[in-house]
C-alpha positions, 0 to 999 in steps of 0.5 A: 583351465589349463593354468588350473590343471598346471598349478595342481600338477606342480603342488601334487608333484612338490607334495610327493617329493617332500616325504620324509624318506626312511634311513636305511641302517647298513649293518657293517661286516664283521671284518669292518668291525674288526678294523674299526675295533682295532683302531681303538687305544688299547687299554693299559695293563689288559690282562690277555686271558680275560674272557670277551664276555667281561669286557665292556665294548666301547672306546677307551678314554686315555685320560680318564684310564690313566687316572683310573690306574692312579686310583687304583694305585692310591686306594688299593682297589678299583672303584665301585662305580664311575661316580666314586672315580670321578668324585675323587679323581676329577672336578667334574665328569666330562659330558659324554656325546649323546647316547653314550655314557662312561663306564669302567670296564673292570676286566681291563682297567680301563674307563671306556665310552659305551652306548646307553643301552649297554 
């Protein structure tokens, strides 16, 4: 009998320890967010007076941004979308990390990696 009770106790403790834990999402303070954003490579030819709401928030892809500037120089305009840009300037668009996509920021004339929700 005590062996059966001991077995039930071990089983109950094991099952209690196997429960999936909730992942805590920590929101960074504004100072930390500003420090992270400052580490992103600044895009070339970024107009200083462009309103913030016109800019995309994301990491600049330097090689594709360089190709974007070549596109503008060659065709005299910015591409209408990322697909026109990649079709004319690259063999294929590099794979973006999960949950991310490439987007052209016309205010800064840069190609950025942004979340899919934007």
